[in-house]
C-alpha positions in Angstrom: 87.5 -81.3 23.0 85.2 -78.9 24.6 85.7 -76.3 21.8 84.8 -79.2 19.3 81.6 -79.7 21.1 80.7 -75.9 21.5 81.4 -75.5 17.6 79.0 -78.6 16.8 76.3 -77.0 18.9 76.7 -73.8 17.4 76.2 -75.5 14.2 73.1 -77.3 15.2 71.5 -74.2 16.4 72.3 -72.4 13.4 70.6 -75.2 11.0 67.6 -75.0 13.2 67.4 -71.5 13.0 67.6 -71.6 9.3 64.8 -74.1 9.1 62.6 -72.0 11.1 63.2 -69.0 9.1 62.1 -71.5 6.0 58.9 -72.3 7.8 58.3 -68.6 8.5 58.9 -67.9 4.9 56.5 -70.4 3.8 53.7 -69.1 6.2 54.1 -65.8 4.4 53.6 -67.1 1.2 50.5 -69.0 2.3 49.2 -65.7 3.5 50.1 -64.1 0.0 48.2 -66.9 -1.7 45.2 -66.3 0.3 45.2 -62.7 -0.6 45.6 -63.4 -4.3 42.6 -65.7 -4.1 40.3 -63.1 -2.5 41.7 -60.6 -5.1 40.7 -63.1 -7.8 37.0 -63.7 -6.1 36.7 -59.9 -6.0 37.6 -59.7 -9.8 34.9 -62.4 -10.6 32.2 -60.6 -8.4 33.0 -57.6 -10.5 32.8 -59.3 -13.9 29.4 -60.4 -12.9 28.1 -57.3 -11.9 29.6 -55.7 -14.9 27.8 -58.1 -16.9 24.4 -57.6 -15.1 24.8 -53.7 -15.7 25.5 -54.7 -19.4 22.4 -56.6 -19.7 20.2 -53.8 -18.3 21.7 -51.3 -20.7 20.9 -53.7 -23.5 17.3 -54.1 -22.6 16.8 -50.4 -22.1 18.5 -49.8 -25.5 15.3 -51.7 -26.9 13.0 -49.0 -25.4 13.7 -46.5 -28.1 12.0 -43.3 -28.5 11.2 -41.0 -31.5 10.1 -37.3 -31.8 8.1 -37.0 -35.3 6.7 -33.6 -36.0 5.2 -31.4 -38.9 6.2 -27.8 -39.0 5.2 -25.5 -42.1 6.9 -22.4 -40.6 9.6 -23.9 -38.4 8.3 -23.2 -35.1 7.0 -26.6 -34.2 10.4 -27.9 -35.6 12.4 -26.0 -33.0 10.4 -27.4 -30.0 10.8 -31.1 -31.5 14.5 -30.4 -31.6 14.4 -29.4 -27.9 12.4 -32.6 -27.0 14.9 -34.9 -28.9 17.7 -33.2 -27.2 16.3 -33.6 -23.8 15.1 -37.2 -24.2 17.9 -38.5 -26.7 15.1 -39.6 -28.9 15.5 -40.1 -32.6 14.1 -37.1 -34.6 12.0 -37.0 -37.7 10.0 -34.6 -39.8 6.9 -35.2 -41.7 7.4 -33.6 -45.1 4.1 -32.6 -47.2 4.5 -33.9 -50.9 3.2 -30.4 -51.8 5.1 -27.8 -49.4 2.9 -25.1 -47.9 3.7 -21.6 -49.1 3.1 -18.3 -47.2 0.0 -17.6 -49.5 -1.3 -21.4 -48.2 -1.0 -20.2 -44.7 -3.1 -17.2 -45.0 -5.6 -17.1 -42.2 -7.8 -14.1 -43.5 -8.0 -15.7 -46.8 -11.1 -18.1 -47.1 -9.7 -19.4 -50.5 -6.3 -20.3 -49.1 -5.0 -23.9 -49.3 -4.8 -24.2 -45.4 -8.4 -22.6 -44.8 -9.9 -24.9 -47.4 -8.5 -28.0 -45.9 -9.1 -27.3 -42.3 -12.7 -26.7 -43.2 -12.9 -30.2 -44.9 -12.6 -33.0 -42.4 -12.2 -35.5 -45.0 -9.2 -34.0 -46.7 -6.1 -36.1 -46.3 -2.8 -34.3 -47.5 0.1 -36.7 -48.5 3.3 -36.5 -47.1 6.9 -37.9 -48.5 7.6 -41.6 -47.5 8.7 -41.8 -43.8 12.1 -43.7 -43.8 12.0 -45.1 -40.1 10.3 -47.9 -39.1 7.8 -46.5 -36.7 5.8 -49.8 -35.7 8.9 -51.9 -35.0 11.6 -49.7 -33.8 10.0 -47.6 -31.2 8.0 -47.8 -28.0 7.5 -44.2 -27.0 6.4 -41.6 -29.8 6.2 -37.8 -29.3 3.9 -36.3 -32.0 4.1 -32.8 -32.8 2.3 -30.0 -35.0 1.2 -26.5 -35.1 -2.4 -25.5 -34.4 -4.2 -24.4 -37.5 -7.8 -22.8 -37.0 -8.1 -24.4 -33.6 -7.3 -28.0 -34.6 -4.4 -30.3 -35.9 -3.5 -29.8 -39.6 -5.3 -32.3 -41.7 -1.9 -33.9 -42.7 -1.5 -35.2 -39.1 -4.9 -37.1 -39.6 -3.1 -38.7 -42.8 -0.1 -39.6 -40.5 -2.0 -41.3 -37.5 -4.4 -43.1 -39.8 -1.4 -44.7 -41.5 0.0 -46.5 -38.5 -0.9 -48.9 -36.0 0.3 -47.8 -32.4 -0.6 -50.7 -30.5 1.5 -51.1 -27.4 3.2 -48.0 -27.9 3.2 -44.8 -25.8 2.1 -41.6 -27.5 2.7 -38.1 -26.4 1.2 -35.3 -28.6 2.7 -31.8 -28.4 1.7 -28.7 -30.4 2.8 -25.1 -30.9 0.2 -22.4 -30.8 -0.1 -18.6 -29.8 -3.3 -19.3 -27.8 -5.3 -22.4 -28.8 -4.9 -25.3 -26.5 -4.1 -28.9 -27.4 -7.1 -30.7 -25.9 -9.4 -30.7 -29.1 -6.7 -31.8 -31.7 -5.3 -34.3 -29.4 -8.7 -35.9 -29.0 -9.4 -35.8 -32.8 -5.8 -37.6 -33.1 -6.5 -40.3 -30.5 -9.8 -41.2 -32.5 -8.5 -41.2 -35.7 -5.4 -43.4 -34.6 -7.7 -45.7 -32.8 -4.7 -47.4 -31.1 -1.9 -46.5 -28.7 -1.5 -45.4 -25.2 -1.9 -41.7 -25.7 -0.9 -39.6 -22.7 -1.9 -36.0 -22.2 -0.2 -33.5 -24.6 0.9 -30.1 -24.0 1.0 -26.9 -25.9 4.1 -24.8 -26.3 4.9 -21.3 -27.6 7.6 -21.0 -30.1 9.9 -19.3 -27.4 9.4 -22.5 -25.1 12.8 -22.9 -23.2 14.8 -26.3 -22.9 14.0 -26.2 -18.9 10.1 -25.8 -19.4 10.6 -28.9 -21.8 12.4 -30.8 -18.9 9.9 -30.1 -16.4 7.0 -31.3 -18.6 8.8 -34.6 -19.4 9.7 -35.1 -16.0 6.0 -35.2 -15.1 5.1 -37.6 -17.7 6.6 -40.7 -15.8 8.1 -42.5 -18.7 9.7 -46.0 -18.2 
């Protein structure tokens, strides 16, 4: 009889032990569920932050830059390409309908085409149709040109008088062996009549990309 009672007690304790284990397992599952819930919350937060970043990128994508230039000999072109490389801006060349030859650019010849044009402030050389939407697609525009006889080439006057730069930031740059940009830049500002024109810069044809980076970093562009 005592043996039977002992066996019954052992069975009861065994059952209670199993129930206790089951409750412990249930508690573990609750902890795991909480951890999963935290992980899901973290994922949602990450998604919100990612969405904010994407919105910021989309907004900044609307602030496009353009480097547009005229270059008769290729010197200004080289600087324009470096500026576009540094800034990530689009690049476009102003192409005259009548290209300039070496004879046209003879400084010592008073009858050369460029000399005659520079001596007549009313001349407006024509250029090929520009295949970019300058007025609607760009907020910041770098405008480049060589210095001829101390001034901007007349084709640049044609260009700035052809567009409305209202609400845009304009940064002129030029290439020259010695002449500065101040006079030509003032001429372009007057002829354009619109736009927020920043101080320009003169470069030699051998200017490095680091020089250009230093100049651009000082412009405090948005």
